[in-house]
C-alpha positions in Angstrom: -2.4 23.6 20.2 -0.7 22.3 17.1 -2.5 19.7 15.0 0.0 17.2 13.5 0.2 17.3 9.7 -1.3 14.3 7.9 1.6 12.7 6.0 -0.5 10.6 3.7 -0.2 11.1 0.0 -4.0 10.7 -0.5 -6.9 11.3 2.0 -8.3 8.2 3.6 -12.0 7.6 4.0 -13.7 5.7 6.8 -14.9 2.2 5.7 -16.4 -0.9 7.1 -15.8 -3.6 4.5 -14.9 -7.3 4.6 -11.5 -8.0 3.2 -9.1 -10.8 2.6 -5.3 -10.9 3.0 -4.0 -13.3 0.4 -0.4 -14.7 0.3 1.7 -17.8 0.0 1.0 -18.3 -3.7 -2.6 -17.5 -3.0 -3.0 -20.6 -0.7 -3.2 -18.7 2.6 -5.8 -16.1 3.6 -6.8 -14.1 6.6 -10.1 -12.3 7.0 -9.9 -8.6 7.9 -12.1 -5.5 8.2 -11.1 -2.5 6.1 -11.6 0.5 8.4 -10.0 3.3 6.4 -9.3 3.2 2.7 -7.7 5.5 0.0 -6.2 5.1 -3.4 -2.7 4.6 -1.8 -3.4 2.8 1.5 -5.7 1.2 4.1 -6.1 0.4 7.7 -7.0 -3.2 8.4 -8.4 -4.6 11.6 -7.9 -8.3 12.4 -7.4 -10.8 15.2 -3.7 -11.6 14.8 -1.7 -9.1 12.6 1.6 -10.5 13.8 1.1 -13.5 11.5 0.6 -11.4 8.4 3.6 -11.2 6.1 5.1 -7.8 5.2 3.7 -8.0 1.7 0.5 -9.6 0.4 -2.6 -9.0 -1.8 -5.5 -7.1 -0.3 -8.8 -8.4 -1.7 -12.2 -6.7 -1.1 -14.6 -9.1 -2.8 -17.7 -6.9 -2.5 -16.0 -4.2 -4.6 -14.1 -6.5 -7.0 -10.9 -4.9 -5.7 -7.4 -6.4 -5.4 -4.0 -4.8 -5.0 -0.6 -5.6 -3.7 -0.1 -4.2 -0.2 3.0 -3.6 1.9 2.8 -3.3 5.7 3.9 0.1 7.0 2.9 -0.3 10.7 1.3 -2.8 13.1 -0.4 -2.8 16.4 -2.0 -5.5 18.5 -5.2 -5.7 16.3 -4.5 -3.5 13.2 -2.1 -3.0 10.3 -1.6 0.0 8.1 -0.7 -0.8 4.5 0.5 1.1 1.4 -1.2 -0.1 -1.8 0.6 -0.6 -5.1 -0.2 2.2 -7.5 -0.8 -0.3 -10.3 -4.2 -1.6 -8.9 
């Protein structure tokens, strides 16, 4: 059986961290849970991903982390994002 090749530029590691999706001139936020994380991307679990814009800031307060994020895929309760390399 063939195993599909992982197309990610950097390996992701499992995580369970509280995060915030920040947009609208930093006036709007959504809470999320960061489930996978790498230098280049993340998988975010949330209640209503359909209301999240295509680009935003991902903030992980516990780690003092913030980066620009662009949505690459969505499902009913998750989004996968690519992170800006300048974080």
